[in-house]
C-alpha positions as CSV (number, residue, x, y, z in Angstrom):
1,M,1.5,206.0,110.4
2,L,4.4,207.8,109.1
3,E,3.8,209.6,105.6
4,L,6.7,208.8,103.2
5,N,6.4,211.2,100.4
6,E,10.1,212.1,100.2
7,I,12.9,209.7,101.3
8,L,16.6,209.5,100.8
9,V,18.2,206.5,100.1
10,P,22.3,205.9,100.3
11,V,23.4,203.6,98.2
12,D,27.0,202.0,97.6
13,F,26.1,199.8,95.0
14,S,26.4,196.6,97.1
15,A,23.9,194.0,96.8
16,T,22.4,195.1,99.6
17,S,22.0,198.7,99.0
18,R,20.4,198.0,95.3
19,A,17.7,195.7,97.1
20,V,17.4,198.3,99.7
21,F,16.5,201.3,97.0
22,V,14.1,198.4,95.1
23,R,12.1,198.0,98.2
24,S,12.0,201.6,99.0
25,L,10.2,202.3,96.2
26,T,7.1,200.2,97.4
27,M,7.0,202.0,100.7
28,M,6.3,205.6,99.5
29,T,2.9,206.7,100.4
30,G,2.2,210.5,99.4
31,E,0.8,211.9,96.4
32,E,4.0,213.4,94.8
33,P,6.5,210.6,96.1
34,V,10.5,211.6,95.7
35,V,13.4,209.4,96.3
36,V,16.8,211.3,96.8
37,L,19.2,208.7,95.7
38,L,22.4,209.5,97.1
39,H,26.0,208.0,96.8
40,V,28.7,209.5,98.8
41,L,32.3,209.4,97.2
42,D,34.6,208.7,100.0
43,P,37.8,211.1,99.3
44,S,39.8,208.5,101.7
45,L,39.7,205.9,99.3
46,A,41.3,208.3,96.7
47,E,44.2,209.1,99.1
48,F,44.7,205.3,99.7
49,A,45.3,204.7,96.1
50,E,47.5,207.7,95.4
51,M,49.4,207.0,98.5
52,H,49.9,203.2,97.1
53,E,51.0,204.8,93.9
54,L,47.6,203.4,91.8
55,G,46.7,206.7,90.3
56,E,46.6,210.5,90.9
57,R,43.8,211.5,93.8
58,H,42.2,213.9,91.2
59,D,41.9,210.7,88.5
60,V,41.0,208.5,90.9
61,M,38.0,210.7,92.3
62,G,37.0,211.2,88.5
63,G,36.6,207.7,88.0
64,M,34.6,207.1,91.0
65,R,32.3,209.9,90.1
66,K,31.9,208.7,86.5
67,R,31.3,205.0,87.4
68,A,28.9,206.5,90.3
69,E,26.8,208.5,87.7
70,A,26.5,205.2,85.3
71,Q,25.3,203.2,88.7
72,M,23.0,206.1,89.7
73,E,21.4,206.1,86.2
74,E,20.8,202.5,86.0
75,L,19.3,202.1,89.5
76,R,17.3,205.5,88.1
77,S,15.8,203.1,85.3
78,L,14.4,200.8,87.8
79,A,11.9,202.9,89.3
80,E,8.4,202.8,87.6
81,G,4.9,204.6,88.0
82,D,4.8,207.6,89.8
83,V,8.1,207.8,91.8
84,E,10.6,210.4,90.7
85,V,14.0,209.7,91.5
86,Q,16.8,212.5,92.1
87,P,20.1,211.2,92.1
88,V,22.6,212.8,94.1
89,I,26.5,212.6,94.2
90,S,28.4,214.3,97.0
91,E,31.7,213.9,98.4
92,G,33.0,213.4,101.8
93,I,32.6,210.9,105.0
94,P,29.8,208.7,104.0
95,F,27.4,208.9,107.5
96,Y,28.1,212.7,107.9
97,E,26.9,213.3,104.4
98,I,24.0,211.0,104.6
99,I,22.5,213.3,107.9
100,R,23.7,216.2,106.0
101,K,21.7,215.3,102.9
102,A,18.6,214.2,104.9
103,E,18.5,217.7,106.7
104,E,19.3,219.7,103.4
105,F,16.3,218.0,101.5
106,A,14.0,217.7,104.7
107,V,13.1,214.2,103.9
108,D,10.3,212.5,105.7
109,A,13.1,209.4,106.4
110,V,16.6,208.2,105.5
111,V,15.9,204.5,104.1
112,M,19.0,202.3,104.0
113,G,20.6,198.7,104.6
114,K,21.9,197.5,107.6
115,R,25.4,196.4,105.6
116,G,26.9,197.7,102.7
117,M,29.9,197.0,100.7
118,R,32.6,198.2,103.2
119,E,30.8,196.9,106.4
120,H,33.1,194.2,108.0
121,P,32.8,192.2,111.2
122,E,34.7,194.8,113.1
123,S,31.5,197.1,112.5
124,L,29.7,194.9,115.2
125,F,32.5,196.2,117.6
126,F,33.1,199.7,116.2
127,G,29.6,200.8,114.7
128,S,28.5,200.7,111.1
129,T,27.5,203.7,109.0
130,A,24.1,202.7,109.4
131,E,24.3,202.9,113.5
132,R,26.1,206.3,113.0
133,V,23.4,207.5,110.9
134,I,20.8,206.5,113.4
135,R,22.7,208.4,116.3
136,G,23.1,211.4,114.2
137,C,19.8,211.8,111.9
138,S,17.0,214.1,113.0
139,Q,14.8,212.4,110.6
140,P,13.7,208.9,111.1
141,V,16.1,206.0,109.9
142,I,14.6,202.7,108.5
143,V,17.0,200.4,108.5
144,L,16.2,197.1,106.3
145,T,18.2,193.9,105.6
146,A,18.4,192.7,102.5
147,T,16.5,189.8,101.6
């Protein structure tokens, strides 16, 4: 059986990723369980906003970070018992950052949802973030569906 003492759970704050985080808390099997809770700020969103004169890239990224910090703290408060939650906010291409952070933290597994906030029907043809993480990650990847 796979022992899960330290896992990485990427979240985009969608209902699916929130449900996966809550479920991941019950999956821990180690004596000192740790969940690395990862949110990736995608700079392409800030660039899109700037291109459409919705704000300067720096300001948009700052707003995204501030929102992410508040959402991460909200999720962190859901953890009960002995599970330590380490919130991490990273900037980059989501699937690449998930793979990079999984290796950096040497987690036992990545636990993520099948669909997130930005997944659209075209992902059935071109691949989803979860699929890209599965292909590129050297750690086991557990993909859950929201129930």
